[in-house]
C-alpha positions in Angstrom: -50.5 73.3 -23.6 -48.2 75.2 -25.6 -50.9 78.0 -26.4 -51.0 79.1 -22.5 -47.0 79.2 -22.2 -46.8 81.4 -25.3 -49.5 83.7 -24.4 -47.8 84.1 -20.9 -44.3 84.8 -22.7 -46.2 87.2 -25.1 -47.7 89.1 -22.1 -44.5 89.4 -20.1 -42.6 90.7 -23.5 -45.1 93.3 -23.7 -45.1 94.5 -20.0 -41.3 95.1 -20.5 -41.8 96.8 -23.7 -44.2 99.1 -21.9 -41.3 100.7 -20.0 -40.1 102.4 -23.3 -37.1 103.0 -25.1 -35.9 105.9 -23.0 -35.2 103.9 -20.0 -31.8 102.6 -19.6 -32.7 99.7 -17.2 -35.7 98.6 -15.9 -34.1 96.7 -12.9 -35.1 98.1 -9.5 -32.5 99.1 -7.2 -31.8 96.4 -4.5 -33.8 97.2 -1.5 -31.6 98.9 1.0 -32.3 100.1 4.8 -32.1 103.9 5.2 -28.3 104.3 5.8 -27.0 106.6 8.6 -25.4 109.8 7.5 -22.8 109.3 4.8 -19.1 111.1 4.8 -18.9 110.7 1.1 -21.0 109.8 -2.1 -19.7 108.8 -5.6 -16.3 109.9 -4.4 -17.1 113.4 -3.1 -17.4 114.8 0.3 -20.9 114.5 1.3 -22.6 118.0 1.6 -23.2 119.4 5.0 -26.7 120.7 6.0 -26.5 124.4 6.3 -27.7 126.2 9.0 -30.8 128.4 9.2 -33.2 126.4 7.1 -37.0 126.5 7.4 -38.4 123.0 8.4 -41.8 121.5 8.6 -43.2 118.2 8.5 -43.9 116.2 5.4 -47.7 116.2 5.1 -47.8 114.2 1.8 -45.2 112.9 -0.7 -46.9 113.5 -3.9 -44.3 111.4 -6.0 -40.7 110.8 -6.0 -39.7 114.6 -6.9 -42.8 116.5 -5.2 -43.7 116.8 -1.6 -46.6 118.7 0.5 -44.6 120.3 3.6 -46.3 122.3 6.2 -44.7 125.5 6.8 -45.9 128.3 9.4 -49.2 126.3 9.3 -49.8 126.3 5.5 -49.4 123.5 3.2 -46.9 124.2 0.6 -46.3 122.0 -2.6 -42.3 121.7 -2.9 -40.7 120.7 -6.1 -37.3 119.1 -5.5 -34.4 120.8 -7.0 -32.2 118.9 -9.7 -33.8 115.5 -9.9 -36.6 114.1 -11.9 -38.4 110.7 -11.3 -40.7 108.9 -13.4 -44.5 110.2 -13.3 -46.9 108.4 -11.1 -49.6 111.1 -10.5 -49.9 112.9 -13.7 -53.9 113.0 -14.8 -52.5 113.6 -18.2 -50.1 110.6 -18.7 -50.0 107.0 -17.7 -47.9 105.9 -14.8 -44.3 105.9 -16.4 -42.2 102.7 -15.9 -40.7 102.9 -12.3 -42.7 105.7 -11.1 -44.4 103.7 -8.4 -40.9 102.4 -7.4 -39.6 106.0 -6.9 -42.8 107.3 -5.0 -42.8 104.5 -2.8 -39.2 104.9 -2.0 -39.9 108.7 -1.4 -42.7 107.6 0.9 -40.3 105.3 3.0 -37.6 108.0 3.5 -39.9 111.0 4.2 -43.5 110.1 5.5 -44.0 111.4 8.8 -40.6 113.1 9.2 -40.0 116.8 9.1 -37.7 118.0 6.6 -35.3 121.3 6.3 -35.6 122.9 3.1 -32.8 124.6 1.3 -33.7 127.3 -1.5 -31.0 127.9 -4.2 -30.6 131.5 -5.6 -30.0 130.1 -8.9 -33.4 128.5 -9.5 -35.9 131.2 -8.0 -38.4 131.0 -5.5 -41.1 129.0 -7.3 -41.6 127.0 -10.7 -44.2 127.7 -13.4 -46.7 125.8 -11.4 -46.1 127.8 -8.2 -44.4 125.2 -6.2 -41.7 125.9 -4.0 -38.1 125.2 -5.3 -36.1 123.4 -2.8 -33.7 120.6 -1.6 -34.9 118.5 1.3 -32.7 117.8 4.2 -33.8 114.4 5.9 -33.4 114.5 10.1 -30.4 112.1 9.8 -28.6 114.6 7.8 -28.8 113.2 4.4 -29.9 115.0 1.5 -33.0 113.6 0.0 -32.8 114.6 -3.5 -29.1 113.3 -3.4 -30.1 110.0 -2.1 -32.9 109.7 -4.8 -30.1 109.9 -7.4 -27.5 107.5 -5.2 -30.2 104.8 -5.0 -31.3 105.1 -8.9 -34.7 106.4 -8.3 -34.1 109.7 -10.0 -32.3 111.1 -12.8 -30.7 114.3 -12.9 -32.7 117.5 -13.8 -31.8 120.7 -15.4 -28.5 119.1 -16.6 -27.3 122.7 -17.7 -25.2 122.8 -14.3 -26.9 126.0 -12.9 -27.5 124.8 -9.4 -25.4 124.5 -6.3 -25.3 120.7 -6.1 -25.1 120.2 -9.7 -21.4 118.7 -9.8 -22.3 116.3 -7.0 -25.8 115.3 -8.4 -24.1 114.7 -11.8 -21.4 112.4 -10.4 -23.8 110.5 -8.1 -26.0 109.9 -11.1 -23.2 108.5 -13.2 -22.1 106.4 -10.2 -25.6 104.8 -9.7 -25.7 104.1 -13.5 -22.6 102.5 -13.6 -23.6 100.4 -10.4 -26.7 99.4 -12.6 -29.1 101.0 -10.1 -32.3 102.1 -11.4 
């Protein structure tokens, strides 16, 4: 009877080790219902959605930091500015630890919704893969990119501080880490 228990313990240890040393924590954030629009986050005033943004329905959530949005009858791939989530769909790499959870949370927040897309002049229009670079505002007024950081599903991306919401994203990621989310 000792061997089956030992084998089970070894498998559990290997599964945890598969997440890699680059992850600071392997615990999932506590499940939360989508809150209403916030007034502040990480001690900072919550940003207000700018006017005049292009909106479109989310056609597909690719993963935690990439969406397909229908704009003017055309499907566009959108890479979200300022966040990075573990890979879950890259055919050249295995699914990364916590990648499925980040993708699932993105689907919970965005599937079937219409988002308003905000450009950032510091980032250019498209990335090297031809994806639109945007922030995504949810119908309830929350900034999706920021919510993924706050809930611990994403890390800050492009940490050189050369985008509009960088200070808020940085503070939000630090608060999520301090709270043990993600």
